[in-house]
Residue frames relative to the residue before (quaternion, step in Angstrom):
aa qw qx qy qz dx dy dz
M 1.0000 0.0000 0.0000 0.0000 0.00 0.00 0.00
L 0.6355 0.5264 -0.3565 0.4380 3.67 1.16 -0.44
L 0.5400 0.6499 -0.4247 0.3251 3.65 1.14 -0.59
R 0.6993 0.5282 -0.3368 0.3443 3.61 0.74 -0.76
P 0.6435 0.4916 -0.3073 0.4998 3.63 1.09 -0.77
I 0.6565 0.5140 -0.3269 0.4449 3.53 0.98 -0.88
S 0.6600 0.4940 -0.3144 0.4706 3.64 0.98 -0.84
A 0.6294 0.5006 -0.3544 0.4771 3.62 0.99 -0.70
L 0.6746 0.4826 -0.3470 0.4378 3.62 0.79 -0.72
A 0.5886 0.5680 -0.3384 0.4652 3.60 1.13 -0.76
A 0.6874 0.4841 -0.3081 0.4452 3.57 0.92 -0.96
M 0.6079 0.5659 -0.3473 0.4355 3.53 1.06 -0.74
L 0.6833 0.4814 -0.2828 0.4706 3.51 0.86 -1.08
A 0.6146 0.5584 -0.3497 0.4338 3.57 1.00 -0.72
L 0.6680 0.4974 -0.2798 0.4776 3.55 0.97 -0.99
A 0.6964 0.4617 -0.2926 0.4651 3.58 0.98 -0.79
A 0.5834 0.5730 -0.3918 0.4217 3.71 1.11 -0.25
P 0.5496 -0.6176 0.4363 0.3552 3.59 -1.20 0.57
P 0.6700 -0.5107 0.3335 0.4233 3.63 -1.16 0.50
H 0.7235 0.4842 -0.2688 0.4121 3.59 0.93 -0.82
A 0.4973 0.6542 -0.4365 0.3663 3.63 1.21 -0.02
C 0.3339 -0.7430 0.5590 0.1549 3.44 -0.94 1.05
A 0.5897 -0.6121 0.3927 0.3512 3.63 -1.09 0.63
D 0.7402 0.3881 -0.2456 0.4911 3.58 1.23 -0.69
E 0.6286 0.4719 -0.3457 0.5125 3.66 1.31 0.21
P 0.3758 -0.7109 0.5414 0.2454 3.63 -0.72 0.87
M 0.5247 -0.6425 0.4760 0.2921 3.48 -1.01 0.84
M 0.2900 -0.7240 0.5918 0.2037 3.58 -1.00 0.75
V 0.2240 -0.7767 0.5841 0.0732 3.54 -0.51 1.28
R 0.1899 -0.7743 0.5937 0.1090 3.60 -0.75 0.98
I 0.0597 -0.7883 0.6121 -0.0184 3.55 -0.62 1.29
A 0.2987 -0.7279 0.5919 0.1751 3.58 -0.98 0.93
T 0.1439 -0.7268 0.6707 0.0357 3.44 -1.17 1.08
N 0.5935 -0.5410 0.4513 0.3891 3.53 -1.33 0.32
V 0.5540 -0.6025 0.4603 0.3438 3.46 -1.19 0.68
E 0.6073 0.4778 -0.3595 0.5231 3.61 1.26 -0.39
R 0.2867 -0.8254 0.4800 0.0784 3.47 -0.63 1.25
S 0.4444 0.7792 -0.3990 0.1902 3.62 1.24 -0.50
Y 0.8271 0.1417 -0.0782 0.5382 3.69 0.96 -0.60
F 0.5332 0.6721 -0.3932 0.3307 3.59 1.12 0.48
P 0.5248 0.6496 -0.4416 0.3280 3.71 1.09 -0.37
P 0.6657 0.4850 -0.3560 0.4415 3.73 0.79 -0.65
A 0.6290 0.5196 -0.3305 0.4746 3.56 1.04 -0.95
E 0.6498 0.5088 -0.3553 0.4388 3.74 0.81 -0.66
A 0.6322 0.5262 -0.3195 0.4704 3.57 0.93 -0.88
L 0.6447 0.5280 -0.3074 0.4594 3.67 0.92 -1.00
L 0.7007 0.4752 -0.2594 0.4647 3.56 0.83 -1.19
R 0.6447 0.5159 -0.3678 0.4277 3.58 0.86 -0.81
K 0.6692 0.4967 -0.3223 0.4490 3.61 1.02 -0.75
A 0.5905 0.5546 -0.3509 0.4696 3.70 1.17 -0.90
Y 0.7298 0.4346 -0.2900 0.4410 3.60 0.63 -0.91
A 0.6051 0.5422 -0.3730 0.4482 3.61 1.03 -0.60
S 0.6587 0.5042 -0.3691 0.4190 3.57 1.06 -0.36
L 0.6081 0.4635 -0.3253 0.5563 3.51 1.47 0.03
G 0.5001 -0.6517 0.4376 0.3656 3.65 1.25 0.11
L 0.5873 0.5731 -0.3901 0.4177 3.63 1.04 0.89
Q 0.3445 -0.7431 0.5398 0.1946 3.43 -1.00 0.81
V 0.2701 -0.8015 0.5245 0.0976 3.45 -1.20 0.57
E 0.1375 -0.7387 0.6570 0.0614 3.52 -1.13 0.87
F 0.1916 -0.7736 0.5942 0.1090 3.65 -0.82 0.87
V 0.1109 -0.7924 0.5997 0.0142 3.50 -0.88 1.08
P 0.2320 -0.7828 0.5648 0.1206 3.64 -0.49 1.15
W 0.1408 0.8009 -0.5606 0.1565 3.54 -0.23 1.24
P 0.5876 -0.5384 0.4568 0.3951 3.59 -1.28 0.45
L 0.6460 -0.5831 0.3305 0.3652 3.59 -1.06 0.83
P 0.6306 0.5458 -0.3381 0.4361 3.65 0.91 -0.90
R 0.6938 0.4676 -0.3066 0.4539 3.56 0.86 -1.03
T 0.6070 0.5587 -0.3740 0.4237 3.54 0.87 -0.67
Q 0.6379 0.5146 -0.3404 0.4608 3.62 1.00 -0.89
V 0.6422 0.5159 -0.3309 0.4603 3.63 0.89 -0.91
E 0.6988 0.4735 -0.2838 0.4549 3.71 0.84 -0.91
L 0.6303 0.5380 -0.3238 0.4566 3.49 1.12 -0.69
R 0.6087 0.5642 -0.3053 0.4669 3.56 1.09 -0.94
G 0.7391 0.4586 -0.2078 0.4475 3.52 0.98 -0.98
G 0.4185 -0.7107 0.4372 0.3586 3.47 1.37 -0.28
R 0.5155 0.6352 -0.4468 0.3622 3.67 1.07 0.49
V 0.7173 0.1866 -0.2779 0.6111 3.64 1.30 0.50
D 0.5319 -0.7288 0.3914 0.1811 3.50 -1.00 1.00
A 0.8046 -0.0275 0.0983 0.5849 3.50 1.10 -0.86
V 0.2942 -0.7100 0.5982 0.2269 3.45 -1.40 0.10
A 0.6029 -0.6315 0.3451 0.3443 3.66 -0.86 0.91
M 0.7757 -0.1720 0.2012 0.5728 3.39 0.62 -1.35
R 0.0394 0.7913 -0.6062 0.0692 3.52 -1.15 1.00
V 0.4598 -0.6446 0.4955 0.3571 3.61 -1.04 0.47
D 0.7216 -0.4812 0.3110 0.3886 3.49 -1.45 0.34
A 0.6258 0.5632 -0.3421 0.4174 3.57 1.00 -0.72
Y 0.5736 0.5706 -0.3869 0.4423 3.62 1.18 -0.61
F 0.6729 0.4907 -0.3132 0.4564 3.57 0.74 -0.91
E 0.6470 0.4949 -0.3584 0.4561 3.65 0.93 -0.75
Q 0.7491 0.3845 -0.2564 0.4746 3.69 1.00 -0.49
T 0.7157 0.3986 -0.2388 0.5215 3.60 1.28 -0.11
A 0.1660 -0.8571 0.4680 0.1373 3.62 0.20 1.10
F 0.6782 0.5004 -0.3058 0.4428 3.63 1.23 -0.52
V 0.6622 0.4036 -0.3596 0.5189 3.63 1.18 0.44
R 0.2525 -0.7754 0.5691 0.1051 3.47 -0.88 1.11
K 0.4187 -0.7242 0.5134 0.1915 3.61 -0.95 1.11
V 0.2606 -0.6826 0.6618 0.1679 3.59 -1.06 0.89
D 0.2648 -0.8594 0.4257 0.1004 3.55 -0.21 1.31
V 0.4768 0.5554 -0.5180 0.4427 3.47 0.65 1.29
P 0.3910 -0.7318 0.5106 0.2257 3.67 -0.45 1.24
L 0.2626 -0.7659 0.5733 0.1254 3.63 -1.03 1.03
L 0.8071 -0.0122 0.0727 0.5858 3.47 1.12 -0.65
N 0.2416 -0.7339 0.6150 0.1576 3.60 -1.23 0.52
L 0.0565 -0.8273 0.5566 -0.0504 3.56 -0.72 1.23
S 0.2203 -0.7574 0.5926 0.1632 3.51 -1.17 0.29
V 0.4074 -0.6722 0.5645 0.2519 3.56 -1.29 0.56
Y 0.0274 0.8000 -0.5994 0.0032 3.63 -0.64 1.06
A 0.3703 -0.7122 0.5524 0.2249 3.51 -1.29 0.50
Y 0.1638 -0.7503 0.6366 0.0700 3.49 -1.21 0.78
G 0.0166 -0.8078 0.5890 -0.0156 3.53 -1.21 0.68
R 0.5702 -0.5146 0.4585 0.4470 3.43 -1.23 -0.32
P 0.5461 -0.6296 0.4187 0.3606 3.69 -0.90 0.85
P 0.5733 -0.2549 -0.7765 -0.0582 1.32 -2.06 1.58
C 0.3262 -0.7062 0.5739 0.2559 3.59 -1.11 0.47
P 0.5517 -0.5909 0.4986 0.3129 3.51 -1.34 0.64
A 0.5806 -0.5848 0.4217 0.3782 3.61 -1.18 0.25
A 0.8065 -0.0154 0.0021 0.5910 3.61 1.31 -0.51
L 0.2282 -0.7621 0.5892 0.1414 3.46 -1.20 0.29
T 0.2223 -0.7657 0.5858 0.1451 3.67 -1.01 0.54
A 0.6918 -0.4521 0.3598 0.4330 3.56 -1.28 0.22
E 0.6461 0.5058 -0.3084 0.4813 3.63 1.08 -0.77
D 0.6015 0.5098 -0.3893 0.4762 3.62 1.02 -0.55
L 0.6719 0.5178 -0.3252 0.4179 3.62 0.75 -0.94
A 0.6606 0.5300 -0.3206 0.4242 3.53 1.06 -0.80
R 0.6644 0.5039 -0.2648 0.4842 3.61 1.38 -0.28
H 0.7295 0.3238 -0.2182 0.5616 3.50 1.34 0.06
R 0.5184 -0.5672 0.5449 0.3356 3.40 -1.58 0.10
V 0.0400 -0.8078 0.5879 -0.0164 3.56 -0.67 1.11
S 0.2886 -0.7525 0.5840 0.0972 3.50 -0.98 1.13
Y 0.0993 0.7609 -0.6370 0.0736 3.67 -1.11 0.55
Q 0.5836 -0.5306 0.4732 0.3925 3.58 -1.32 0.24
R 0.5077 -0.6636 0.4860 0.2562 3.41 -0.89 1.20
G 0.7742 0.3038 -0.2126 0.5130 3.69 -0.79 0.96
M 0.5476 0.5936 -0.4072 0.4266 3.63 1.23 -0.16
V 0.2915 -0.8223 0.4560 0.1759 3.60 0.12 1.19
A 0.6893 0.5277 -0.3007 0.3950 3.52 0.78 -1.04
A 0.6658 0.4637 -0.2939 0.5052 3.58 1.22 -0.67
E 0.6630 0.5333 -0.3288 0.4098 3.58 0.88 -0.96
A 0.6381 0.5708 -0.3369 0.3918 3.52 1.00 -0.71
L 0.6629 0.5093 -0.2907 0.4654 3.49 1.30 -0.47
I 0.7130 0.4727 -0.2509 0.4531 3.56 1.20 -0.46
P 0.4547 -0.6686 0.5150 0.2845 3.62 -0.75 0.99
E 0.6195 -0.5825 0.3613 0.3826 3.64 -0.93 0.83
G 0.7318 0.4444 -0.2896 0.4279 3.64 0.72 -0.84
S 0.6671 0.4859 -0.3169 0.4675 3.58 1.25 -0.06
R 0.5321 0.6911 -0.3736 0.3158 3.56 1.26 -0.28
V 0.0453 -0.7474 0.6627 -0.0138 3.62 -1.00 0.97
P 0.1012 -0.8296 0.5458 0.0605 3.60 0.20 1.25
A 0.0946 -0.7723 0.6272 0.0357 3.47 -1.40 0.59
N 0.5816 -0.6256 0.3647 0.3707 3.64 -1.05 0.62
T 0.8076 0.1247 -0.0575 0.5735 3.59 1.08 -0.76
P 0.6201 -0.5049 0.4010 0.4469 3.65 -1.18 0.20
S 0.5964 0.5294 -0.4051 0.4471 3.70 0.99 -0.57
D 0.6688 0.4498 -0.3493 0.4779 3.68 0.71 -0.87
A 0.6402 0.5197 -0.3824 0.4168 3.65 0.81 -0.55
F 0.6301 0.5357 -0.3236 0.4597 3.59 1.12 -0.75
L 0.6530 0.5325 -0.2841 0.4575 3.46 1.05 -1.08
N 0.6249 0.5205 -0.3664 0.4520 3.59 1.05 -0.69
T 0.6604 0.5065 -0.3309 0.4448 3.64 0.98 -0.55
Y 0.7173 0.4589 -0.2630 0.4535 3.49 0.97 -0.84
T 0.6551 0.4694 -0.3107 0.5039 3.64 1.18 -0.42
G 0.5790 -0.5980 0.3886 0.3951 3.57 1.23 -0.18
A 0.5080 0.6535 -0.4431 0.3443 3.72 1.13 -0.13
S 0.7594 0.0581 -0.1038 0.6397 3.59 1.35 -0.13
D 0.5261 -0.6672 0.4427 0.2865 3.46 -1.32 0.45
Y 0.7928 0.1327 0.0073 0.5948 3.51 1.35 -0.81
T 0.1349 -0.7459 0.6308 0.1663 3.56 -1.07 0.26
L 0.2339 -0.7425 0.6124 0.1373 3.54 -1.04 0.88
M 0.0373 -0.7872 0.6142 -0.0410 3.48 -0.98 1.05
L 0.3184 -0.7087 0.6034 0.1794 3.55 -1.09 0.94
T 0.1702 0.7780 -0.5624 0.2224 3.61 -0.39 1.30
T 0.5711 -0.5837 0.4759 0.3265 3.44 -1.54 -0.03
P 0.6714 -0.5132 0.3705 0.3854 3.54 -1.20 0.49
W 0.7237 0.4395 -0.2346 0.4776 3.52 1.04 -0.88
M 0.6480 0.5283 -0.2943 0.4630 3.58 1.11 -0.73
V 0.6382 0.5524 -0.3428 0.4124 3.57 1.10 -0.65
E 0.5731 0.5631 -0.3920 0.4481 3.60 1.34 -0.14
V 0.5573 0.5950 -0.4018 0.4170 3.68 1.17 -0.09
P 0.4362 -0.7281 0.4596 0.2614 3.59 -0.49 1.02
V 0.2889 -0.7367 0.5940 0.1448 3.67 -1.19 0.77
D 0.1002 -0.8150 0.5707 0.0063 3.50 -0.50 1.18
T 0.1169 -0.7283 0.6710 0.0757 3.64 -1.20 0.75
R 0.6447 -0.5116 0.3867 0.4161 3.49 -1.20 0.10
Q 0.6584 0.4646 -0.3012 0.5099 3.55 1.25 -0.36
G 0.7880 -0.3148 0.2048 0.4879 3.60 1.05 -0.27
T 0.5839 -0.5837 0.4426 0.3500 3.72 -1.17 0.01
L 0.3383 -0.7213 0.5687 0.2045 3.54 -0.94 1.04
C 0.3057 -0.6894 0.6049 0.2557 3.52 -1.24 0.46
K 0.3808 -0.7049 0.5526 0.2296 3.53 -1.35 0.32
V 0.4857 -0.5923 0.5696 0.2979 3.59 -1.36 0.58
A 0.4363 -0.7596 0.4002 0.2692 3.65 -0.36 1.17
A 0.7578 0.3764 -0.2473 0.4721 3.55 1.00 -0.83
P 0.4472 -0.6933 0.4704 0.3132 3.71 -0.70 0.84
L 0.5074 -0.6452 0.5003 0.2758 3.59 -1.23 0.53
S 0.7897 -0.1306 0.1018 0.5907 3.61 1.08 -0.72
H 0.2951 -0.7290 0.5864 0.1941 3.52 -1.37 0.10
S 0.0176 -0.8166 0.5760 -0.0321 3.51 -1.03 0.78
A 0.3166 -0.7012 0.6016 0.2147 3.54 -1.19 0.65
L 0.2550 -0.7813 0.5483 0.1544 3.60 -0.93 0.78
F 0.1131 -0.8110 0.5736 0.0220 3.65 -0.91 0.89
H 0.5017 -0.6231 0.5006 0.3307 3.56 -1.20 0.47
G 0.1642 -0.7755 0.6081 0.0430 3.60 -1.07 0.71
V 0.1353 -0.7701 0.6190 0.0747 3.54 -1.27 0.75
Q 0.5758 -0.6004 0.4303 0.3504 3.41 -1.19 0.59
E 0.6517 -0.5711 0.3276 0.3767 3.68 -0.93 0.84
A 0.5938 0.5994 -0.3254 0.4269 3.51 1.08 -0.84
H 0.7733 0.3208 -0.1591 0.5231 3.55 1.17 -0.68
A 0.1781 0.8244 -0.5190 0.1386 3.57 1.12 0.75
A 0.5405 0.6086 -0.4210 0.4002 3.66 1.13 -0.42
W 0.6441 0.5424 -0.3540 0.4070 3.63 1.00 -0.48
V 0.5214 0.6907 -0.4224 0.2696 3.61 1.15 -0.60
A 0.7198 0.4781 -0.2758 0.4209 3.61 0.72 -1.03
P 0.6819 0.4498 -0.3114 0.4856 3.63 0.87 -0.74
L 0.6380 0.5170 -0.3475 0.4527 3.54 1.03 -0.60
E 0.6696 0.4891 -0.3269 0.4533 3.55 1.00 -0.68
Q 0.5878 0.5299 -0.3692 0.4872 3.52 1.24 -0.60
A 0.6651 0.5153 -0.3228 0.4336 3.67 0.81 -0.80
L 0.6952 0.4796 -0.2462 0.4755 3.46 0.85 -1.06
R 0.6516 0.5239 -0.3186 0.4466 3.56 0.97 -0.70
A 0.6347 0.5205 -0.3108 0.4792 3.47 1.16 -0.74
M 0.6466 0.5234 -0.3164 0.4560 3.56 1.10 -0.78
R 0.6026 0.5342 -0.3222 0.4976 3.54 1.18 -0.79
E 0.6620 0.5268 -0.2911 0.4466 3.69 0.80 -0.91
R 0.6834 0.4357 -0.2496 0.5299 3.65 1.18 -0.74
G 0.5464 -0.6312 0.4200 0.3559 3.72 1.18 0.01
E 0.4569 0.7374 -0.4338 0.2437 3.59 1.19 -0.01
I 0.5909 0.5699 -0.3381 0.4602 3.58 1.13 -0.79
Q 0.6861 0.4782 -0.2667 0.4791 3.53 0.62 -1.26
Q 0.6775 0.4917 -0.3255 0.4397 3.60 0.72 -1.02
A 0.6491 0.5209 -0.3625 0.4195 3.71 0.81 -0.65
W 0.6685 0.4476 -0.3267 0.4959 3.63 0.96 -0.67
V 0.5899 0.5696 -0.3878 0.4208 3.66 1.00 -0.60
A 0.6750 0.5010 -0.2750 0.4667 3.42 0.91 -1.20
Y 0.6878 0.4605 -0.3323 0.4522 3.64 0.82 -0.71
E 0.5720 0.5748 -0.3651 0.4573 3.57 1.08 -0.67
R 0.6533 0.4977 -0.3184 0.4734 3.63 0.81 -0.97
E 0.6696 0.5196 -0.3254 0.4191 3.56 0.88 -0.93
I 0.6640 0.4876 -0.3115 0.4735 3.52 0.98 -0.85
A 0.6354 0.5204 -0.3191 0.4729 3.61 1.06 -0.85
A 0.6496 0.5574 -0.3170 0.4085 3.55 0.88 -0.65
Q 0.6432 0.5233 -0.2734 0.4875 3.38 1.29 -0.61
S 0.1088 -0.8583 0.4902 0.1057 3.47 1.22 -0.60
G 0.3798 0.7793 -0.4290 0.2538 3.56 1.11 0.74
R 0.4650 -0.6076 0.5709 0.2979 3.49 -1.45 -0.53
F 0.3949 -0.6555 0.5792 0.2809 3.54 -1.23 0.64
Q 0.2372 -0.7667 0.5934 0.0618 3.38 -1.24 0.87
A 0.2333 -0.7994 0.5436 0.1048 3.61 -0.40 1.27
Q 0.0960 0.7841 -0.6101 0.0608 3.71 -0.60 0.99
P 0.6535 -0.5826 0.3577 0.3250 3.46 -1.00 0.84
G 0.8656 0.1335 -0.1157 0.4685 3.50 -0.87 1.01
R 0.6633 0.4911 -0.2564 0.5031 3.62 1.36 -0.06
S 0.5508 -0.5607 0.4874 0.3803 3.41 -1.37 0.14
L 0.6397 -0.5153 0.3770 0.4279 3.65 -1.15 0.20
T 0.2033 -0.7715 0.5925 0.1110 3.65 -0.92 0.87
L 0.3401 -0.7556 0.5419 0.1403 3.44 -0.91 1.08
T 0.0953 -0.8296 0.5497 0.0249 3.57 -0.31 1.17
P 0.3894 -0.7347 0.5059 0.2295 3.67 -0.29 1.22
A 0.1100 -0.7835 0.6104 0.0382 3.57 -1.13 0.76
V 0.5239 0.6700 -0.4118 0.3272 3.59 1.04 0.43
A 0.3879 -0.6990 0.5392 0.2650 3.50 -0.91 0.93
P 0.6368 -0.5275 0.4136 0.3810 3.57 -1.15 0.53
G 0.8246 0.2389 -0.1606 0.4871 3.59 -0.85 0.98
S 0.5523 0.5998 -0.4081 0.4107 3.55 1.23 -0.13
A 0.2639 -0.7504 0.5840 0.1618 3.49 -1.33 0.32
P 0.1852 -0.8419 0.5001 0.0828 3.56 0.13 1.23
A 0.5070 -0.6342 0.4780 0.3350 3.54 -1.10 0.70
R 0.4850 -0.6315 0.5243 0.3017 3.52 -1.33 0.55
P 0.5664 -0.6189 0.4108 0.3570 3.59 -1.04 0.85
P 0.5923 -0.5797 0.4108 0.3799 3.59 -1.06 0.50
Q 0.4232 -0.7034 0.5236 0.2278 3.54 -1.07 0.93
């Protein structure tokens, strides 16, 4: 009784594979990740395991978000690691794998002192920087207030140099406790998040046959607690380093550990 669904799945995967793929050579799936690396390692490990269950190998490509969009449209990249719901609503040629991989929040950063909270009306009265292509942040900023940047580091630098008043960043409640340093000084954060978003994996429309088996694989991983455990382990790793993010022009944020040997740093607030 199991032969029919397995055969059907094999047929779907064969149709989704490129003509040059050989039966004895696993297809190499190219997945674009954000050039900002601060919260992608656990997602990459989870996706690598999910694709392995389909007999597919994975190559991760850290690209700026606009380039990823161009490569996806042209069919030169097969999937995107994680995107918010609004992204899929705007991008018809990418199919959502409907199992959330991570919940993130949009936080605002500024030059000290920072207010306790910001509203949409507040953002409309200021210049606000963000990573170009970050849909969750861009949706909160009125068009006339937007100061796009190529990387989160560049967005933070815009704020400290005065090119913008605030930077919006999609991050985790525990990672937002890590200070962000620039060569000019340390940014403060607005304590209250502006919004919350779940992130989902997405595949290029040409590979729509992968969606159902990937959902099955990721759902099983979630039910076993593997997805949650991956983030808990990564959170502990970041907390153990008790470091600071360094913003440098044109680069992703760099975590600089600040732990003396043998010390026991506190875990960031939950």
